[in-house]
N, C-alpha and C positions, 0 to 999 in steps of 0.2 A: 797274441793268441794264434794267429796264422802260423807263425814259426813253431809254436808248440804242437799244433796239429800236424805239421809237416815233419816233426821229429821222428827219428827211427824208434824212439821209446814211445810206445803206444799210450803211456800214461802222462806224458809231459804236458799235454794240453790241459789235463785235469788239474795238475799241480799249478799251472799258470792261472787257471780259473779260480782256484781256491785262495791263493795268496792274497790278491788285492781285495777279495770279497770277505776276508776274515781278519787279515793282519796277523795270522797265526805264524808261529815259528816253523821252520823246515821240518824238524822232527815231529812236531805236533800234527802237521798236515799228513805226514806219511803214516802216523800211527792212528789216524782217524778210522772209525768204523761206521758202517751204515746203520747199525743198531743203536748208535749214539746220537742219531739225528732226530730232532723233533721238527718235522716238516710243517706242522701247523703253527707252532710258536716261533719258527725260524731260529732254532737254537741247535748247537752241537755241543754235546758234553765232552769235555777234555779231561779224562781221569788223571793223566800224568803230566800236567803242565809244570813249568819251571817253578812257579810260586805256589803250587798245589792245584788240586782239581778246580775246574771252573766250568761255567756254561758260556760258550762263545756265540754271540749273535752271528747270524749269516744273512746275506741278502736274499730277497725273494728270487732273484735271478739265479743265484747259486743253488738255492733249494730246488729249483726246477731242473737245473743241470744234474744235480746229484740224484734226484728222483728218477730221471730218465736213465742215468747210468746204472742205478740200482736195478731197474727193470730189465736191463740187458744182461745182468750177471746171474750166474748159477747160484752163487752164495749171496743172497740179498740182505743178510744180516752181518756179513763179515767185513774184512778189511777193504777200504776204498782203494788202497794201493797194496795189493797182495805181492808177496815175494815173486820175483821172476824165475826163480830156480826151484824146481820141484824138490830137490834134495836139501834145501836150506833148513837150518836149524830153527829159523824164525819164520813166522807166517806173514809178517808185514815187511814192507819195503824199507831198507835202511837209508839210502841216499838218493838224491835226485840232482846232485851237483852237475855232472857232465851233461846230462840231457838239457837241464835248464840253461847252462852256459851256452851250449850250442844253439838253443832257440834264441837267446839274446843276441848272439853274433849274427845268426841268419836274419834277424829282424833289423839289423843295422844299428843296434844299440851298443853302447860301451859296456862291456862286461865288468869293468872296474866300478861303474856307477850303478848298474842294474844288477843287483845280487839277490839270491834267494835269502829268505829270512832265517 
C-alpha cells in the first residue's frame, strides 16, 4: 500500500486497496462507479462482469476508504478511476498495469508473482 501511495499515478493506492478487498478483476475495478456502491450493505454493483452482472461484497475498511475518497471528489456519483486525459473518448480509466507493476517493484516484491487481477 505504501508503494501505491508513493506512485506517480495518484490512483495507484486506490487500485491496490480495492484489489485484495474485493478480488475483482482489473477491468472491473477500473470500471467501478461511486453510484454503484451500497455503503450500508457493503456491496458494489458490477454491471459488466465477465460472467454477467453481479453484486460484489466489499469490506467495511474498503467502504470507509471509498466513502472518504468520494467526499473529496467533484463528481461524487461518477467513476472511481476517471480518465487521466481530458480529451479521452472514454470517461473511465482503461489500464493500471504500469503503475501497479511499479508499486510492486518499489515494495520489493516479485512482479512475476504479484500481479494485478
